[in-house]
C-alpha positions in Angstrom: 33.9 -10.2 21.4 36.5 -8.0 19.8 37.0 -4.4 21.1 39.4 -1.9 19.7 40.3 1.7 20.6 42.4 3.8 18.2 44.0 7.2 18.3 45.5 8.9 15.3 47.5 12.1 14.7 48.8 13.5 11.4 50.8 16.6 10.8 52.9 18.2 8.0 55.7 20.6 8.7 57.1 21.9 5.4 58.7 18.9 3.7 58.2 16.7 6.8 55.1 14.5 7.2 54.3 12.5 10.3 51.5 10.0 10.9 51.1 8.5 14.4 48.7 5.7 15.3 48.2 4.1 18.7 45.6 1.6 20.0 44.4 -1.0 22.3 42.7 -4.3 21.3 41.1 -7.0 23.3 39.6 -10.3 21.9 37.8 -12.9 23.9 36.2 -16.1 22.7 34.1 -18.3 25.1 32.7 -21.7 24.2 30.4 -24.1 26.1 29.1 -27.4 24.7 27.0 -30.3 25.9 26.5 -33.6 24.0 24.2 -36.5 24.6 24.0 -39.8 22.7 22.0 -43.0 22.9 22.2 -45.9 20.4 19.7 -48.6 19.5 16.7 -46.4 18.6 13.4 -48.3 18.2 13.0 -47.1 14.6 14.3 -44.5 12.2 11.4 -42.1 13.0 12.2 -41.9 16.8 15.9 -41.1 16.8 15.9 -38.9 19.9 18.3 -39.0 22.9 15.4 -40.2 25.1 14.7 -43.3 22.9 16.8 -46.4 22.5 18.9 -48.6 24.7 19.8 -46.9 28.0 22.9 -49.1 28.3 24.3 -47.6 25.1 24.2 -43.9 26.1 26.9 -41.4 26.8 27.1 -37.7 27.6 29.8 -35.1 27.4 30.5 -31.4 28.0 33.3 -28.9 27.5 34.2 -25.3 28.2 36.9 -23.1 26.7 37.9 -19.4 26.9 40.7 -17.6 24.9 41.8 -14.0 25.5 44.2 -11.8 23.7 45.1 -8.2 24.5 47.3 -5.8 22.5 48.7 -2.3 22.9 50.3 -1.1 19.7 51.8 2.0 18.1 53.0 3.0 14.6 55.0 6.0 13.4 55.3 6.9 9.7 57.7 9.6 8.5 57.9 11.0 5.0 60.6 13.5 3.9 60.0 15.1 0.5 58.1 12.1 -0.7 61.5 10.4 -1.2 62.6 9.1 2.1 60.2 6.9 4.0 60.5 5.5 7.5 58.1 3.4 9.6 58.4 2.0 13.2 55.9 -0.3 14.9 55.7 -1.8 18.3 53.2 -4.2 19.8 52.9 -5.5 23.3 50.7 -8.7 23.3 49.3 -10.9 26.0 47.7 -14.3 25.4 45.8 -16.6 27.8 47.4 -19.6 26.0 50.6 -19.1 27.9 51.4 -19.6 31.6 51.5 -17.0 34.3 55.3 -16.5 33.9 55.3 -15.6 30.2 51.9 -14.3 29.0 53.3 -11.1 27.4 55.7 -10.4 24.6 56.9 -7.3 22.9 57.3 -7.2 19.1 59.0 -4.3 17.3 59.6 -3.7 13.6 61.4 -1.0 11.5 61.5 -0.3 7.8 62.9 2.4 5.5 62.6 3.1 1.8 64.3 5.4 -0.7 62.3 6.5 -3.8 65.2 7.0 -6.1 62.9 7.9 -8.9 61.9 11.1 -7.1 65.4 12.5 -7.0 66.0 15.4 -9.4 69.2 13.9 -10.8 67.3 10.7 -11.6 64.3 12.2 -13.3 66.4 13.7 -16.0 67.9 10.3 -16.9 65.1 8.0 -16.0 63.8 7.4 -19.6 61.2 4.6 -19.5 61.6 4.1 -15.7 58.6 5.5 -13.8 59.2 4.2 -10.3 62.4 3.0 -8.6 62.4 2.2 -4.9 65.0 0.7 -2.6 63.8 -0.6 0.8 64.9 -2.6 3.9 63.1 -3.8 7.0 63.6 -5.7 10.2 60.9 -7.1 12.4 60.0 -9.5 15.2 56.6 -11.3 15.4 55.0 -13.6 17.9 53.0 -16.7 17.4 50.5 -18.1 20.0 48.7 -20.6 17.7 48.8 -23.6 20.1 46.2 -25.4 22.0 44.5 -23.9 25.0 45.6 -24.5 28.6 48.8 -26.4 27.6 50.7 -24.7 30.5 48.5 -26.4 33.1 48.6 -29.9 34.7 45.7 -32.1 33.7 44.0 -35.0 35.5 42.4 -37.9 33.7 39.1 -38.5 35.5 37.6 -42.0 35.4 40.8 -43.3 33.9 41.8 -46.0 36.5 40.4 -48.4 39.0 41.5 -49.1 42.6 40.6 -51.9 45.0 38.9 -50.2 47.9 37.1 -52.4 50.6 37.3 -55.4 48.3 35.5 -53.4 45.5 36.7 -51.6 42.5 36.4 -47.9 42.8 36.9 -45.5 39.8 39.8 -43.1 40.2 41.9 -40.5 38.3 45.4 -40.5 37.0 47.9 -37.7 36.2 47.7 -36.4 32.6 49.8 -33.8 31.0 52.8 -32.3 32.9 52.5 -28.6 33.6 54.9 -25.9 32.2 54.1 -22.4 33.4 57.1 -21.0 31.5 55.9 -21.7 27.9 56.0 -18.4 26.0 55.7 -16.8 22.5 57.3 -18.5 19.5 59.2 -15.6 17.9 60.3 -14.9 14.4 62.8 -12.2 13.4 63.3 -11.3 9.7 65.6 -9.0 7.8 64.7 -8.1 4.3 66.2 -5.9 1.5 64.4 -5.3 -1.7 63.6 -3.1 -4.7 60.5 -2.2 -6.7 60.7 -0.9 -10.3 57.9 0.2 -12.7 58.6 0.9 -16.3 56.7 1.9 -19.5 54.0 3.9 -17.7 53.5 1.1 -15.1 52.9 -1.6 -17.6 56.1 -3.6 -16.6 56.9 -4.1 -12.9 59.6 -5.9 -11.1 60.0 -6.7 -7.4 62.9 -8.4 -5.8 63.7 -9.4 -2.2 66.6 -10.9 -0.3 65.7 -12.1 3.2 66.9 -14.0 6.3 64.4 -15.3 8.8 65.1 -16.9 12.2 62.4 -18.6 14.3 63.1 -19.4 18.0 61.2 -21.0 20.8 59.1 -23.3 18.5 56.4 -24.9 20.6 56.8 -28.7 20.7 56.2 -31.7 22.8 59.6 -33.3 23.5 59.5 -37.1 24.0 59.9 -38.3 27.5 60.2 -41.8 29.0 57.1 -43.9 29.3 58.1 -44.6 32.9 57.0 -41.1 33.7 53.4 -42.2 33.2 52.3 -38.7 32.0 52.0 -36.8 28.7 55.0 -34.6 28.0 54.7 -30.8 28.6 54.7 -28.4 25.7 58.0 -26.6 25.5 59.7 -23.8 23.6 62.1 -26.3 22.2 63.2 -25.7 18.6 64.7 -23.2 16.2 64.5 -22.8 12.4 66.2 -20.5 9.9 65.3 -19.6 6.4 67.1 -17.4 3.9 66.8 -16.8 0.2 65.6 -14.5 -2.5 62.3 -13.9 -4.4 61.6 -12.1 -7.6 58.4 -11.3 -9.6 57.9 -9.7 -13.0 54.5 -8.6 -14.2 53.3 -7.1 -17.5 49.8 -5.6 -17.8 48.3 -3.8 -20.8 45.3 -3.8 -23.1 44.3 -4.3 -26.7 41.5 -1.9 -27.3 38.9 -2.8 -24.6 40.6 -6.1 -23.7 42.8 -5.9 -20.6 45.3 -8.6 -19.8 48.3 -9.3 -17.5 51.2 -11.8 -17.5 53.2 -12.6 -14.4 56.3 -14.6 -13.6 58.0 -15.3 -10.3 61.1 -17.1 -9.1 62.4 -17.9 -5.6 65.2 -19.8 -4.0 64.7 -20.6 -0.2 67.0 -22.5 2.2 65.2 -23.5 5.4 67.3 -25.2 8.1 66.7 -26.6 11.6 69.0 -24.8 13.9 68.1 -25.9 17.4 66.8 -29.2 18.8 67.4 -29.7 22.5 66.3 -33.3 22.5 69.2 -34.4 20.3 70.1 -35.1 16.7 66.7 -36.7 15.8 63.2 -36.0 16.9 60.1 -37.5 15.3 57.1 -38.2 17.6 54.4 -38.2 14.9 53.0 -34.9 16.0 52.3 -31.6 14.2 54.6 -29.7 14.0 57.5 -32.2 13.9 61.2 -31.8 13.4 63.4 -34.7 12.5 67.1 -33.9 12.2 69.3 -31.1 13.3 70.8 -29.1 10.4 68.7 -30.9 7.8 66.9 -29.0 5.1 63.4 -28.5 6.4 61.8 -29.3 3.0 62.8 -32.9 3.6 61.1 -33.2 7.0 57.6 -32.7 8.4 57.0 -29.0 8.0 56.6 -26.8 11.0 53.6 -24.5 11.5 54.0 -21.5 9.2 55.0 -18.3 10.9 53.9 -14.8 9.8 56.2 -12.7 7.8 57.8 -9.7 9.6 58.2 -7.4 6.6 57.0 -3.9 7.2 58.0 -1.9 4.2 56.5 1.6 3.8 54.6 2.1 0.6 
């Protein structure tokens, strides 16, 4: 289920406009499954679990529950329709993390200046209809990992032991527990501009950004002598910086509407932290191979959400 409660307040005092939003959200997903299989059906018309060879049958079952809770707030401020400011904060908790680090706090801030609304600009704008300068900083969290990875597991029916001169089925240790795994976090700083000309037919958008991701959730390799699967750890770090531009033209010929777009980007992703050493490649997803290497030449990490929060 998904439950959400929202509270909203909006007020204008002369040239000052405020908009405040706060809320609480809770999501929960529960799954239970049962499987049964038997091979060697007597014929193609009687392919039911109760028919066939009993020595070629198997059963299975599973259960899973995921919960996410959020408390969040947002403040928008508008001065004269020219100076815009936005602040957001979210306090999130996920059942995918251990008891020591279930919650994370993720703020973001942004500001924009609509230069085209200034009196001194309007008199000299000519064909420029909209000119905005903006900047933002934000932090986001990622919990897109498997469930219960912070817990120790036991492999049932995975080993035999000689007990009273007879083999008895036993269990072996599975994955190593890590109650300290926490949110993978991404911080991004962005500066950009938006320009519209010729009554909105020609538009230009440009951004320069720097993004840093820390605490990437990975399974670091361990010695096979341990006899267990490695724990999931907040092990790696990535950085990405660059610029992006987009130009669009839209118009019409009588009743025929058309648009033409062009974009260009230059990005430089780098691996910045790898506690296991200079190289790491365990054939998993995500994987990181070499410290300081351009990430475009390695197995790509799980994409992280952008932290831009520019007021419109």
